C-alpha positions as CSV (number, residue, x, y, z in Angstrom):
1,M,0.3,0.0,0.0
2,D,1.2,3.3,-1.1
3,Y,0.6,6.4,1.3
4,G,2.2,8.7,-0.5
5,E,4.6,11.6,0.4
6,E,2.0,13.4,2.7
7,H,0.9,10.6,4.5
8,T,4.8,10.0,5.7
9,R,5.4,13.8,6.5
10,N,2.2,13.9,8.7
11,I,3.7,10.6,10.8
12,A,7.3,12.6,11.1
13,I,5.5,15.6,12.4
14,D,3.6,13.6,15.0
15,L,6.5,11.8,16.2
16,N,8.5,15.2,16.6
17,Y,5.4,16.4,18.5
18,E,5.3,13.5,20.8
19,R,9.0,13.8,21.5
20,H,8.5,17.9,22.5
21,R,5.9,16.8,24.6
22,Y,7.4,14.3,26.6
23,V,10.5,16.8,27.1
24,Y,8.2,19.4,28.0
25,R,6.3,17.4,30.7
26,S,9.6,16.2,32.0
27,V,10.8,19.7,32.1
28,K,7.4,21.0,33.7
29,R,7.7,18.1,36.4
30,I,11.1,18.3,37.1
31,F,10.2,22.4,37.6
32,D,7.3,21.6,39.5
33,F,9.5,19.3,42.1
34,V,12.2,22.2,42.4
35,A,9.9,25.1,42.9
36,S,8.0,23.4,45.4
37,F,11.3,22.3,47.7
38,F,12.5,25.7,47.4
39,G,8.9,26.9,48.7
40,L,8.6,24.8,51.4
41,V,12.4,25.8,52.5
42,L,11.6,29.5,52.2
43,L,8.4,29.1,54.5
44,L,10.0,26.8,57.1
45,P,10.5,29.6,59.4
46,V,7.1,30.8,59.2
47,F,6.0,27.4,59.9
48,L,7.9,27.1,62.9
49,I,7.1,30.4,64.3
50,V,3.4,29.4,63.9
51,A,3.6,26.2,65.6
52,I,5.7,27.5,68.5
53,A,2.6,30.5,69.0
54,I,0.2,27.8,69.0
55,K,2.0,25.7,71.2
56,L,2.7,28.7,73.5
57,E,-1.4,29.7,73.6
58,A,-2.3,26.2,74.6
59,Q,-0.1,26.4,77.5
60,I,-1.2,29.8,78.5
61,A,-4.6,28.4,77.9
62,R,-4.2,25.5,80.2
63,T,-2.8,27.4,83.4
64,N,-5.7,29.8,83.3
C-alpha cells in the first residue's frame, strides 16, 4: 500500500510532536518539584513560628 509523501510527512511531524511533549512534561515536572522544595524551605521559618505560637497559646490557656 502506497500512502504517499503526505502521509509519511505527517507521521514524522507526529513523532516530533510526541517527543517535544514528553520533554515539556518532564521539564515541567522537574520545575514543579524544585519550586515546591524551595517554597517549603523558604516558608519553613514561618511554619515554625506559627507552631511555636500555637504551642505557647495552648500552654497559656491551660494555666488559666
